[in-house]
C-alpha positions in Angstrom: 34.8 8.3 -12.5 37.3 8.3 -9.7 39.9 5.5 -10.4 40.9 5.8 -6.4 41.4 2.2 -4.7 38.8 3.2 -2.1 35.8 3.3 -4.8 33.0 1.2 -5.2 33.9 -2.6 -5.8 33.4 -4.6 -8.9 29.8 -5.0 -9.9 29.2 -8.7 -9.5 29.6 -10.4 -13.0 31.4 -7.2 -14.2 35.0 -9.0 -14.0 36.7 -11.3 -15.9 35.9 -15.1 -15.9 39.3 -16.1 -17.1 43.0 -14.4 -18.3 44.7 -15.3 -21.3 48.3 -13.9 -21.9 49.0 -13.3 -26.0 52.4 -13.4 -26.9 52.5 -11.4 -30.2 55.2 -12.4 -32.2 56.8 -10.1 -35.5 56.5 -12.3 -38.4 60.2 -12.9 -38.3 60.3 -14.2 -34.8 57.1 -16.0 -35.2 58.5 -19.6 -35.7 61.3 -19.6 -33.2 59.0 -18.0 -30.5 56.6 -20.6 -31.0 59.1 -23.2 -30.5 60.8 -21.4 -27.6 57.4 -21.1 -25.8 56.3 -24.4 -26.5 59.5 -25.5 -24.9 59.7 -23.6 -22.0 55.8 -24.4 -21.0 55.7 -28.0 -21.9 52.6 -27.0 -24.0 51.6 -28.7 -27.3 50.7 -26.1 -30.2 47.2 -26.0 -31.4 46.5 -25.9 -35.4 46.8 -22.3 -36.4 43.5 -20.2 -36.9 42.4 -16.9 -38.2 42.4 -15.4 -41.2 45.6 -15.5 -41.9 46.5 -18.4 -39.8 47.6 -15.8 -37.4 46.8 -17.6 -34.1 47.4 -20.4 -31.9 47.5 -21.8 -28.8 49.8 -23.1 -26.1 47.8 -26.4 -25.1 49.1 -27.8 -21.5 48.6 -31.3 -20.4 45.6 -30.6 -18.4 43.6 -28.0 -17.1 42.4 -25.2 -19.8 44.9 -22.8 -22.0 46.1 -18.9 -20.8 48.5 -18.8 -23.0 48.4 -17.9 -27.3 50.4 -16.5 -29.5 49.9 -14.1 -32.5 51.9 -13.4 -35.9 51.8 -9.9 -36.5 51.5 -8.3 -40.1 53.9 -5.9 -38.5 55.5 -4.3 -35.6 57.8 -5.8 -33.1 56.6 -8.6 -30.7 55.4 -7.9 -27.6 52.9 -9.4 -25.0 49.2 -8.0 -24.4 46.0 -9.5 -21.9 43.0 -10.8 -22.8 39.9 -10.4 -19.9 37.3 -13.2 -20.5 34.0 -11.4 -19.7 30.1 -12.2 -20.2 29.7 -9.3 -22.4 32.6 -7.7 -23.9 30.8 -4.1 -25.1 29.1 -3.9 -21.6 32.8 -4.5 -20.1 34.0 -1.7 -22.5 31.8 0.7 -21.3 32.7 0.2 -18.1 36.6 0.1 -18.9 36.0 3.7 -20.4 34.3 5.0 -17.6 37.5 4.2 -15.2 39.8 5.7 -17.8 40.6 3.1 -20.9 39.8 4.2 -24.5 38.9 2.2 -27.5 41.2 1.3 -29.7 38.8 -1.2 -32.2 35.8 -3.4 -32.3 37.0 -6.4 -34.3 34.2 -9.1 -32.5 36.0 -8.8 -29.1 37.2 -4.8 -28.1 40.7 -3.8 -28.3 41.6 -1.2 -25.5 44.4 1.0 -23.6 44.3 1.5 -20.1 44.9 4.6 -18.4 48.5 4.3 -18.7 48.3 3.0 -22.3 48.8 -0.6 -22.2 46.6 -2.5 -24.8 44.2 -5.2 -23.6 41.2 -6.9 -25.1 37.9 -7.7 -23.5 36.8 -11.2 -25.3 33.8 -13.6 -25.0 34.0 -16.4 -22.1 35.6 -19.1 -23.2 32.3 -21.6 -23.1 29.5 -22.4 -20.7 32.1 -24.4 -18.2 34.4 -22.4 -15.6 37.7 -23.2 -17.0 40.2 -25.0 -14.5 43.8 -23.9 -14.3 46.4 -25.7 -15.3 49.0 -27.6 -13.3 52.9 -26.9 -13.3 54.6 -28.4 -15.7 57.6 -30.9 -14.2 61.3 -31.3 -15.4 64.4 -32.7 -14.0 65.1 -29.3 -12.0 61.6 -29.2 -10.5 58.4 -27.6 -11.8 57.6 -24.4 -13.4 54.8 -22.5 -14.7 54.0 -19.3 -16.2 51.6 -17.8 -13.6 51.9 -13.7 -13.9 51.5 -10.9 -16.2 53.7 -7.9 -15.1 52.5 -4.4 -16.2 55.2 -2.3 -16.0 54.1 1.2 -15.6 55.8 4.8 -15.3 55.7 6.5 -11.4 53.7 9.3 -12.9 50.7 6.8 -13.8 51.4 4.4 -11.7 49.1 4.4 -8.7 46.1 5.6 -11.2 46.9 2.4 -13.4 47.1 0.0 -10.2 43.6 1.5 -9.2 42.1 1.0 -12.7 43.3 -2.7 -12.9 41.9 -3.3 -9.6 38.6 -1.9 -10.1 38.1 -3.4 -13.6 38.8 -6.7 -12.5 37.8 -7.1 -9.1 40.6 -9.0 -8.0 41.9 -8.5 -4.3 45.1 -7.1 -3.4 47.8 -9.8 -2.0 51.4 -9.1 -0.7 54.4 -8.5 -2.7 57.6 -7.6 -1.7 59.0 -4.2 -2.4 57.4 -0.8 -2.5 57.7 -0.3 -6.3 55.2 -3.6 -6.5 51.6 -4.4 -6.2 50.0 -7.9 -6.7 46.0 -8.7 -7.6 44.9 -12.2 -7.9 41.7 -13.9 -7.3 40.9 -17.8 -6.9 40.9 -19.9 -9.8 42.6 -17.8 -12.2 45.6 -18.9 -14.0 47.2 -15.5 -13.8 48.2 -13.0 -11.2 48.7 -9.5 -12.1 51.4 -7.7 -11.1 52.3 -3.8 -11.3 55.8 -2.5 -11.1 56.4 1.1 -10.7 59.5 1.8 -13.0 62.3 3.8 -11.7 62.0 6.7 -14.5 59.3 7.9 -17.0 59.2 5.7 -20.1 56.7 4.0 -22.4 54.7 1.0 -20.5 55.3 -2.7 -20.8 54.0 -5.8 -20.0 56.1 -9.0 -19.5 55.6 -12.4 -18.6 56.6 -14.2 -14.9 57.3 -17.7 -14.3 57.4 -19.5 -10.6 60.0 -22.2 -10.4 60.8 -24.5 -8.0 64.5 -24.0 -8.8 65.2 -20.8 -10.1 68.8 -22.0 -11.2 68.0 -24.9 -12.7 65.0 -23.2 -14.7 67.6 -20.4 -15.8 69.8 -22.9 -17.3 67.0 -25.1 -18.9 66.0 -21.6 -20.8 69.3 -20.7 -21.8 69.5 -24.0 -23.7 66.3 -23.4 -25.3 67.4 -20.0 -26.7 67.1 -17.5 -24.0 69.6 -14.8 -23.5 70.5 -13.4 -20.1 68.7 -10.2 -19.3 70.0 -6.8 -17.2 70.9 -7.7 -13.7 68.7 -5.5 -11.1 71.4 -3.5 -8.8 71.8 -4.9 -5.0 71.0 -7.9 -3.5 69.3 -10.9 -5.3 65.2 -10.2 -5.3 64.4 -13.6 -6.1 64.3 -13.5 -10.3 66.1 -13.4 -12.7 65.6 -11.2 -16.0 65.9 -13.6 -19.1 65.2 -12.4 -23.2 63.4 -14.6 -25.6 64.6 -15.8 -28.9 62.2 -12.2 -30.2 63.7 -10.0 -27.9 61.0 -10.0 -25.3 62.0 -9.6 -21.4 60.6 -12.0 -18.7 61.2 -13.1 -15.2 61.8 -16.3 -13.8 61.0 -16.0 -9.8 61.4 -18.1 -6.8 57.5 -18.5 -6.5 56.6 -22.0 -5.5 54.3 -23.2 -8.6 50.6 -23.7 -8.7 50.0 -21.7 -5.9 48.5 -18.3 -4.8 49.3 -15.6 -2.3 52.0 -13.8 -0.8 55.4 -14.3 -2.6 58.6 -12.8 -3.9 58.6 -9.2 -5.8 58.1 -10.4 -9.1 
């Protein structure tokens, strides 16, 4: 099965009806990670659930949740993406034809993309179509986690872009910089941004926030416990890299919260 972007469009009903970003936190990082991300987003933290109370949801003031937290049993903190679909096993078969590989069946299906990024296919959240939450308001303006960035090395980048476009059926939308490709769909809480790394290294996933006032938002995050991340060389690109208390990088961007379509590169 080809993964070229010009191949057939996603069959009707095959794409996700909702996206959830999971913050996977190492055991020693879980408590401070929960406190930090609740403060960043302005969300309430749901009661714990799961066999080992390992899952929690960041519940927004309105709309439906799209951010969840998991306490890992071992390993380092990371991020993965859940795609909510009508039939996870049928969707998994299609994902494999597009180049993914199945890792586990846990009542939902854990897979790896062609580049090696972990994601899950999970049942739809309910009968009603979910509604995206509105941005949270702060003294310095509004902000919102609205994008998941997939960081992929040069050799795998084009195939990975084609894979996610075909799997989701999302439309390509403008992104600044030749190293970025963005996929978006109406009614979804998260965009997908695929970033071509400058060198070959293991792929990764990070979260991006849109903010009305990036400088004010950066100061707010630093006060909550974030630390400055590496500054990209050259002129300002419209984003600031930070590191959360669990050691995961994320970005605050100049995109306008609550909007879709063209925006700055990340």
